[in-house]
C-alpha positions in Angstrom: -22.7 -24.7 3.3 -22.4 -26.3 6.7 -25.6 -27.2 8.5 -26.8 -25.0 11.4 -26.8 -27.9 13.8 -23.9 -27.5 16.2 -21.1 -30.0 15.9 -18.6 -31.0 18.5 -15.7 -28.5 19.0 -12.4 -29.6 17.5 -8.8 -28.6 17.9 -6.9 -27.2 14.9 -5.8 -30.8 14.2 -9.3 -32.1 14.0 -9.3 -33.9 17.3 -12.1 -33.3 19.8 -11.5 -31.3 22.9 -11.3 -33.0 26.2 -14.1 -31.2 28.0 -12.9 -30.9 31.6 -15.6 -30.4 34.1 -14.3 -27.2 35.7 -16.3 -24.7 37.8 -16.4 -21.2 36.4 -15.5 -18.0 38.2 -17.9 -17.2 41.0 -20.2 -14.2 40.2 -19.4 -12.3 43.3 -18.8 -8.6 43.9 -15.2 -8.9 42.8 -16.2 -10.5 39.5 -18.7 -7.7 38.7 -16.3 -5.0 39.7 -13.7 -6.5 37.3 -16.4 -6.6 34.5 -17.4 -3.0 35.2 -13.8 -1.9 35.1 -13.2 -3.7 31.8 -16.3 -2.2 30.3 -15.2 1.3 31.2 -11.7 0.7 29.9 -13.1 -0.5 26.6 -15.3 2.5 26.3 -12.4 4.9 26.9 -10.1 3.2 24.4 -12.7 2.9 21.7 -14.0 6.4 22.2 -10.7 8.0 21.6 -10.4 6.4 18.2 -13.4 8.1 16.8 -14.1 11.1 19.1 -11.2 13.0 17.6 -12.7 13.1 14.1 -15.0 16.1 14.5 -12.6 17.9 16.9 -9.7 17.9 14.4 -10.3 21.3 12.8 -10.7 23.0 16.2 -7.6 21.3 17.7 -5.4 21.9 14.7 -6.4 25.6 14.6 -5.7 26.0 18.3 -2.2 24.5 17.8 -1.6 26.5 14.7 -1.0 23.5 12.5 -2.6 22.0 9.3 -1.3 18.5 10.2 -4.7 17.7 11.7 -5.0 14.2 10.1 -2.0 12.9 12.2 -3.8 13.7 15.4 -6.0 10.7 14.5 -3.4 8.7 12.6 -0.8 8.7 15.4 -3.3 7.0 17.7 -4.4 4.5 15.1 -0.8 3.5 14.1 0.4 2.8 17.6 -2.9 1.2 18.7 -2.8 -1.4 15.9 1.0 -1.9 15.9 1.4 -2.8 19.6 -1.7 -5.1 19.9 0.1 -8.4 19.2 2.9 -7.5 21.6 0.4 -6.7 24.3 -1.1 -10.2 24.0 2.4 -11.7 24.1 3.4 -9.7 27.2 0.1 -10.7 29.0 0.8 -14.4 28.2 4.4 -14.2 29.6 4.0 -11.8 32.6 0.4 -12.1 33.5 -2.8 -10.1 32.8 -2.9 -7.6 35.7 0.6 -6.1 35.4 0.2 -5.5 31.7 -3.3 -4.1 32.1 -2.0 -1.6 34.7 0.9 -0.7 32.4 -1.6 -0.1 29.5 -3.7 2.1 31.7 -0.6 4.1 32.7 0.4 4.7 29.1 -3.2 5.8 28.3 -3.2 8.1 31.3 0.1 9.8 30.4 -0.9 10.1 26.8 -4.2 11.7 27.7 -2.4 14.2 30.0 0.1 15.1 27.3 -2.7 15.7 24.8 -4.8 17.9 27.1 -1.7 20.0 28.0 -0.4 20.1 24.4 0.9 23.6 23.4 2.1 22.5 19.9 1.5 19.8 17.4 4.6 17.8 18.4 3.4 17.4 21.9 -0.1 16.5 20.7 1.2 13.8 18.4 3.5 12.4 21.2 0.5 12.2 23.5 -1.7 10.5 20.9 1.0 7.9 20.2 1.2 7.2 23.9 -2.6 6.9 24.1 -2.6 4.5 21.1 -0.1 2.1 22.7 -2.2 2.1 25.9 -5.5 1.8 24.1 -4.4 -1.1 21.9 -3.2 -3.0 25.0 -6.4 -2.2 26.9 -8.6 -3.5 24.2 -6.5 -6.7 23.9 -6.4 -7.3 27.7 -10.2 -6.8 28.1 -10.9 -9.6 25.6 -8.3 -11.9 27.1 -9.4 -11.4 30.7 -13.0 -12.0 29.7 -12.0 -15.3 28.2 -10.1 -16.2 31.4 -13.2 -15.5 33.5 -16.1 -16.8 31.5 -16.2 -19.9 29.3 -17.4 -19.5 25.7 -20.8 -21.2 26.3 -21.6 -18.5 28.9 -20.0 -15.6 27.2 -22.8 -14.5 24.9 -24.3 -11.9 27.2 -20.9 -10.6 28.3 -19.6 -10.4 24.8 -22.8 -8.6 23.8 -22.2 -6.1 26.6 -18.6 -5.5 25.5 -19.7 -5.2 21.9 -22.4 -2.8 22.9 -19.8 -0.6 24.7 -17.4 -0.7 21.7 -20.3 0.1 19.4 -21.6 2.9 21.6 -18.2 4.5 22.0 -17.5 4.2 18.2 -20.9 5.6 17.3 -21.1 8.4 19.8 -17.4 9.4 19.5 -17.7 11.9 16.7 -20.6 13.9 18.2 -19.0 13.8 21.7 -15.7 15.0 20.3 -17.4 17.8 18.4 -19.4 18.9 21.4 -16.4 19.1 23.7 -14.3 20.7 21.0 -16.8 23.5 20.5 -16.5 24.5 24.2 -13.1 23.4 25.6 -11.1 20.9 23.5 -8.6 19.8 26.2 -11.6 18.3 28.1 -11.8 15.6 25.4 -8.5 14.3 26.9 -8.7 15.4 30.5 -11.9 13.5 31.0 -9.9 10.3 30.6 -7.7 11.0 33.6 -10.2 10.3 36.5 -11.9 7.5 34.7 -8.6 5.8 33.9 -7.5 6.2 37.5 -10.8 4.5 38.7 -10.2 1.6 36.3 -6.6 1.2 37.5 -7.7 1.1 41.2 -10.3 -1.6 40.5 -7.8 -3.6 38.4 -5.1 -3.3 41.1 -7.3 -4.4 43.9 -9.5 -7.1 42.3 -8.0 -8.4 39.1 -6.0 -11.2 40.8 -5.4 -13.9 38.1 -2.9 -16.7 38.2 0.4 -15.6 36.9 3.0 -17.6 34.9 5.7 -19.3 36.9 9.4 -18.7 36.3 12.1 -16.1 37.0 12.1 -12.7 35.3 14.9 -13.7 33.0 13.0 -16.9 32.0 10.0 -14.8 31.2 12.0 -12.4 29.1 13.3 -15.4 27.2 9.8 -16.4 26.3 9.1 -13.1 24.6 8.9 -12.9 20.8 11.6 -10.2 20.6 12.7 -10.9 17.0 9.2 -11.2 15.6 8.0 -7.9 17.3 11.1 -6.0 16.2 10.2 -6.8 12.6 6.5 -6.6 12.9 6.0 -3.2 14.7 8.1 -1.1 12.2 6.7 -3.0 9.2 3.0 -2.6 10.2 3.7 1.0 11.2 5.2 1.8 7.7 2.2 0.1 6.0 -0.3 2.1 8.1 1.5 5.4 7.5 1.4 4.7 3.7 -2.3 4.0 3.9 -2.9 7.2 5.9 -0.9 9.3 3.4 -2.2 7.7 0.2 -4.6 9.9 -1.7 -4.7 12.5 1.1 -1.3 14.1 1.8 0.4 12.5 -1.2 -0.8 10.7 -4.3 -0.8 6.9 -4.3 1.9 6.9 -7.0 4.3 9.2 -5.0 7.5 7.9 -3.4 6.2 9.1 0.0 3.4 6.4 -0.3 5.1 3.7 -2.3 8.3 3.5 -0.3 6.8 2.8 3.1 4.1 0.6 1.6 6.6 -1.6 -0.2 9.0 -1.7 2.7 6.1 -2.5 5.1 4.7 -5.3 3.0 8.2 -6.9 2.5 8.8 -6.5 6.2 5.5 -8.3 7.0 6.4 -11.1 4.6 9.8 -11.5 6.3 8.1 -11.4 9.7 5.7 -14.2 8.7 8.6 -16.3 7.5 10.6 -15.7 10.7 7.6 -16.4 13.0 6.7 -19.6 11.1 10.2 -21.1 11.0 12.6 -19.5 13.6 10.8 -18.0 16.5 10.4 -20.3 19.4 7.4 -18.5 21.0 5.6 -16.7 18.1 3.2 -13.9 18.8 0.8 -14.9 16.1 -1.2 -18.1 16.9 -0.3 -20.0 13.7 -2.1 -23.0 15.2 -5.4 -21.1 14.8 -4.9 -20.0 11.3 -5.3 -23.5 9.8 -8.9 -23.8 11.0 -11.4 -22.8 8.4 -14.0 -21.4 10.8 -11.5 -19.4 12.8 -10.1 -18.0 9.6 -13.5 -16.9 8.5 -14.0 -15.3 11.9 -10.8 -13.4 11.4 -11.6 -12.2 7.9 -15.1 -11.1 8.8 -13.8 -9.2 11.8 -11.4 -7.3 9.5 -14.2 -6.5 7.0 -16.6 -5.5 9.8 -14.0 -3.0 11.0 -13.8 -1.5 7.5 -17.6 -1.2 7.1 -18.3 0.1 10.6 -15.8 2.9 10.5 -17.1 4.1 7.1 -20.5 4.5 8.7 -19.4 6.0 11.9 -16.9 8.4 10.3 -18.7 9.6 7.2 -22.4 9.6 8.2 -21.7 12.5 10.6 -19.8 14.2 7.7 -23.1 14.2 5.7 -24.9 16.1 8.5 -22.1 18.7 8.9 -21.2 19.2 5.2 -24.6 18.8 3.5 -27.1 19.7 6.2 -25.0 22.4 7.8 -25.4 20.8 11.3 -23.2 21.9 14.2 -21.2 19.1 16.0 -23.9 19.1 18.8 -26.7 18.9 16.3 -25.0 16.2 14.4 -25.0 14.2 17.6 -28.7 14.4 17.7 -29.0 13.5 14.0 -26.7 10.5 14.6 -29.0 8.9 17.2 -30.6 6.5 14.7 -27.2 4.9 14.4 -25.8 5.4 17.9 -28.8 4.0 19.7 -29.4 1.1 17.4 -25.9 -0.3 17.1 -25.2 -0.9 20.8 -28.5 -2.6 21.7 -28.1 -5.1 18.8 -24.6 -6.0 20.0 -26.4 -7.1 23.2 -29.1 -8.9 21.2 -26.4 -10.9 19.3 -24.6 -11.8 22.5 -27.8 -12.7 24.4 -29.1 -14.8 21.5 -25.9 -16.7 21.1 -25.8 -17.4 24.9 -29.4 -18.6 24.9 -29.4 -20.7 21.7 -25.7 -21.8 21.9 -25.5 -21.0 18.2 -23.6 -18.2 16.4 -23.8 -18.8 12.7 -27.4 -17.5 12.1 -26.6 -14.2 13.8 -23.5 -13.8 11.6 -25.4 -14.6 8.4 -28.3 -12.3 9.2 -25.8 -9.5 10.2 -23.9 -9.8 6.9 -27.2 -9.7 4.9 -27.9 -6.4 6.6 -24.3 -5.2 6.1 -24.7 -5.8 2.4 -28.1 -4.3 1.9 -27.6 -1.5 4.4 -25.2 0.7 2.5 -27.3 0.3 -0.6 -30.4 1.5 1.3 -28.4 4.4 2.8 -27.3 5.4 -0.7 -30.9 6.6 -1.4 -30.2 9.6 0.8 -29.5 12.8 -1.2 -28.7 16.4 -0.3 -32.4 17.2 -0.3 -33.7 14.2 1.7 -36.0 15.2 4.5 -35.6 14.0 8.1 -38.2 11.3 7.7 -36.1 9.8 4.9 -32.5 10.0 6.2 -33.4 9.1 9.8 -34.5 5.5 9.3 -32.4 4.6 6.3 -29.2 3.9 8.2 -30.9 1.6 10.6 -30.5 -1.8 8.7 -26.8 -1.1 8.4 -26.5 -0.1 12.0 -28.2 -3.3 13.1 -25.8 -5.4 11.1 -22.8 -3.5 12.6 -24.1 -4.0 16.1 -24.7 -7.7 15.7 -21.2 -8.3 14.5 -19.5 -6.4 17.3 -20.4 -9.5 19.4 -20.9 -12.2 16.8 -17.5 -12.4 15.1 -15.7 -13.5 18.3 -17.5 -16.9 18.5 -16.4 -18.4 15.2 -12.9 -17.5 16.0 -12.8 -19.2 19.4 -15.3 -22.0 19.1 -13.0 -24.4 17.2 -10.0 -23.7 19.4 -8.9 -25.2 22.8 -9.1 -22.6 25.6 -5.3 -22.5 25.9 -5.1 -20.7 22.6 -7.8 -18.1 23.4 -5.4 -15.4 24.6 -3.3 -15.2 21.5 -6.3 -15.8 19.2 -8.1 -12.8 20.8 -5.0 -10.6 20.6 -4.9 -11.3 16.8 -8.6 -10.6 16.5 -8.3 -7.2 18.2 -5.4 -6.3 15.9 -7.5 -7.2 12.8 -10.4 -5.2 14.2 -8.1 -2.2 14.8 -6.5 -2.5 11.4 -9.9 -2.8 9.8 -10.9 0.5 11.4 -7.8 2.1 9.9 -8.7 0.7 6.5 -12.3 1.9 6.8 -11.2 5.5 7.5 -8.6 5.2 4.6 -11.1 3.8 2.1 -13.7 6.4 3.0 -11.3 9.3 2.9 -9.8 8.2 -0.5 -13.3 7.9 -2.0 -14.4 11.2 -0.6 -11.3 13.1 -1.8 -11.4 11.4 -5.3 -15.1 12.2 -5.8 -14.8 15.8 -4.5 -12.0 16.3 -7.0 -14.5 15.5 -9.7 -17.6 17.2 -8.3 -16.5 20.1 -6.1 -16.5 23.7 -7.6 -12.9 24.4 -8.8 -12.9 27.9 -7.3 -13.8 26.5 -3.9 -11.1 23.9 -4.0 -8.6 26.6 -5.1 -9.5 28.7 -2.0 -8.7 26.0 0.5 -5.3 26.7 2.2 -4.2 23.1 1.9 -6.0 22.2 -1.3 -8.4 19.3 -1.6 -6.9 17.2 1.2 -8.0 19.9 3.7 -11.6 19.8 2.5 -12.6 17.9 5.6 -11.3 20.6 7.9 -13.1 23.2 5.8 -16.5 21.8 6.4 -17.4 24.3 9.2 -16.8 27.2 6.7 -19.3 25.9 4.1 -22.2 27.8 5.8 -20.4 31.1 5.2 -20.0 30.6 1.4 -22.1 32.8 -0.8 -24.9 31.3 -3.0 -25.0 29.5 -5.3 -21.5 28.3 -4.4 -22.7 27.0 -1.0 -25.4 24.8 -2.6 -22.9 23.5 -5.2 -20.4 22.4 -2.4 -23.2 20.7 -0.4 -24.3 18.8 -3.5 -20.7 17.7 -4.2 -20.3 16.4 -0.7 -23.7 14.6 -0.8 -22.9 12.8 -4.1 -19.3 12.0 -3.0 -20.5 10.5 0.3 -23.1 8.4 -1.6 -20.2 6.8 -3.5 -18.7 5.7 -0.2 -21.8 3.7 0.5 -21.6 2.1 -3.0 -18.0 1.1 -2.3 -18.8 -0.5 1.0 -21.5 -2.8 -0.5 -19.0 -5.4 -1.9 -17.3 -5.7 1.5 -20.6 -6.7 2.9 -21.1 -9.2 0.1 -17.7 -10.8 0.8 -18.6 -11.1 4.5 -21.9 -12.7 3.6 -20.3 -15.3 1.4 -17.7 -16.1 4.0 -20.3 -16.4 6.8 -22.2 -19.0 4.8 -19.2 -21.3 5.0 -18.4 -21.1 8.7 -19.1 -24.2 10.7 -21.6 -24.4 13.6 -19.5 -25.7 16.5 -20.5 -26.4 20.1 -19.5 -23.7 22.5 -16.9 -24.7 25.1 -17.9 -24.9 28.7 -14.4 -24.6 30.2 -11.8 -21.9 30.5 -8.0 -22.2 30.4 -6.9 -23.8 33.7 -3.6 -21.8 33.5 -5.5 -18.6 34.2 -8.6 -17.6 36.1 -9.2 -15.6 39.3 -7.3 -16.8 42.3 -9.4 -17.6 45.3 -7.9 -17.8 48.7 -9.0 -20.4 51.3 -7.4 -21.4 54.5 -5.3 -24.6 54.6 -4.7 -26.7 57.6 -1.7 -24.7 58.4 -3.0 -21.3 59.6 0.3 -19.7 58.4 -0.3 -20.6 54.8 -3.1 -20.2 52.3 -3.8 -22.1 49.1 -4.7 -20.1 46.0 -7.0 -21.8 43.6 -8.2 -20.8 40.2 -11.9 -21.2 39.8 -11.2 -23.1 36.7 -9.6 -25.8 38.9 -11.9 -28.2 40.7 -11.6 -28.4 44.4 -9.2 -31.0 45.4 -6.7 -30.2 42.5 -4.2 -29.3 45.1 -1.3 -30.5 43.0 -1.8 -27.5 40.7 -2.5 -25.1 43.5 0.1 -22.5 44.2 1.4 -22.5 47.8 2.2 -19.1 49.2 3.3 -18.1 52.7 
């Protein structure tokens, strides 16, 4: 295990960074408006991933369809699939134009969902939302890296982690509350907020943009890699969403897209590694041990966090008979613990300039937390179930901020953009895996434990058990108690399944290196600042990452 003492940052080839003495972005009104806009955009994108979960039965009933699962899946598929491409577009065309495009996709998707009159229109809207959300989450991480060096990013990363955690944790109860009154409001509320973010981004997010003609920029895009990656990862995610729910894992509906998807990803990796001139995936980062650990723990964190956020509310609604609004209150011990501890992690990393202790402590809690929560039974009183998820929630919160630092600390700032795009993809893919793992376990356990006559009464069979939760309170006794006990015992198995994930994360975290946090940003990006030159007809635009006097790199504009 590496010592906790920080060592000098190295590149992927083992050579030390050249630490340029560059001033950072001024913390003026424009800077804080950009940060505020990015925080709001992160909240919107993260919220729509989880808020839909408790609203699915209401929406599917209103649209006269039993395909409720794909309201969530369509968003997840496109969100994860387009993340790497969003990072590549931002690198080639600049941050602001791609962020504005992402906000436009999210706006249009939200409008389509709110106005949906049938399931086809809803799924189209959710797919549009997913593309926009994936790009938004990618760009917020990249722009933050452009503005703030890693050594100063602790508090900011904590704030973004807290917003992501708060959105993920409060999404299910918010979705349920809105769905119980007027479900289109779940989507229409995005419209004014997205417009506000777009205005701030358009007015204030003025970063340096890459040079070159439009055709030259198009030539720098990874067209071949993305044309292979996007359909391959989409097929794999579809197989994961179908497996054990709509179709059995051994059916051709699951095996065919899974096999094709995996083979496509293998072909994509080979093409990216050997033939693509400007690969989307930052292969230079994958050879670093600490960066690799950061990536793997980010994936595992996504799995564990979504199991907690998705299936702990299921306990309240299925076992305790809580309404969506009541489940929001019962969920407070998770929702209002996770976000503050994301800020604790970020602030402590910024103050101590160390990230390994926070990661190790968090993974200890991520391993022990699910085991502690498994003590909850159907008959547990409030004084038992309210505090028991807190250790797990603390671990989840800490890691929302902490996993970024081992990924970036060993890398030169020039690789931060692509490295962060890959991190966001892994986090999103981990979220999908978390929902899939939890759903498979829940369905398999209910198949063994649920009363057979209740399962037979479900219109869609066992896969529709989730949407049947609101009807449990109307079942006669003793059938109602039997169904509640079946859900409680099945959910308990989910917690047992998550424990090994935490154990793997803990082992990995012990081997990450403690590397000195960089004090510079990538000089190719950064906020442009205008100051008058000697010629009153011209101005000189400088990145704050460039020292004054670096006029050779300044861009002259009339």
